[in-house]
N, C-alpha and C positions, 0 to 999 in steps of 0.2 A: 504494500500500500504506500503511495507517495505521501510526501509531507502535506501537500494541499488537501488530499483526501483525509488524512489524519486530522488536520485542523478543522475540516468540515464536521468531523464527528465530535469536536469539543464545542459545546454550546454553553456559554456562561449563564448562570442562573440569576434571576432577579436583577439587582442593580450592579452586577459584576461586569467588568470590561477586560478582555484579553488583549494585551498589547505586546509588541516586539520592539525593544529598544533599538534606536538607530546606532549602528556600529561606529566607533570613533575612527578617525582617519589613521590608517596604518602606515602610510608613507607620504613623504612630502611631494610637492609638485615636481621637484627635481629627481625624484626616485629614491630618496634616502628613507630606509625603513625606520619607523619610530618604535622604540622599545615599549612593550605593553605597559610598564610602570610609568612611562612618561606621557602616555596618551591621555588626552583630556577626556574626563568623564562627561558623557552627554546625557542629560535628563530629558531627552525628547524620544518619542516613540510613535509608531503607527498603530492605530486601533485595528485589530485583526477580527474581532468578533465582540458582540455586545449581547447582554441579556435583555429580557422584556421590560425590566424596570421593577423597582420596589412596589409593594402593594400598599394602597391607601386603605382607609377604614372601610370603604365600601367594597373592597376586593378588586378594584381596578388597578391597572399598572400605571405608575408615574413614569412618563417618558424620560429617557436618559438625555444628558446634555451633549453626548458625542455619538457618532455613527461610525460604522466600519469604513476604514480608509482615512479617517481624520488623523492629522498630526497633532499630538498633544505634548504637554510638559508635565513631567512626573515629579513627585517629591524625591529628594535624594535617597531616602530609605523607604522600605515597605514593599508591599506587593507579595503575592505568593508565587514562587517560581514553578513553572510547568515546562517539562522538556518533551519535545516531540521530534523523534528521529534526529537527535543531536542538536536541534535548535532550541534556544531558551526563550520562553515567553513569560510574561508576568500577568497575574490576575489582580486587579484593583477594584475597589468599589468606585462607582461613578463619582461620589462625593470626595474621594481622595485625589482625583486628578486635578491638578492645579489650574490648567488653562488649555484652551484649544488654539492652535496656531492657524491663523487665516492668512493664506498666501495669495 
């Protein structure tokens, strides 16, 4: 099963959002490789999948603030790691995501 098919089988529940961090630059424009310890940590990610939203008192779903494909800013710590075929993803609650990047 491919990574794309595995990801389709992961559906976040309620107000959870599955994201994949944007990988830091591994080499300079001139081709020099940057050691992993010297790479700048990036707190940006792309939303891979979203849940239906938390439930309100009437049992209806409260819409999430982000959608699949959105670029978001994450807190420096947190999230629940999920590995799918060697790729690492994180699960956050919608309310934990700091901002949506509009380009």
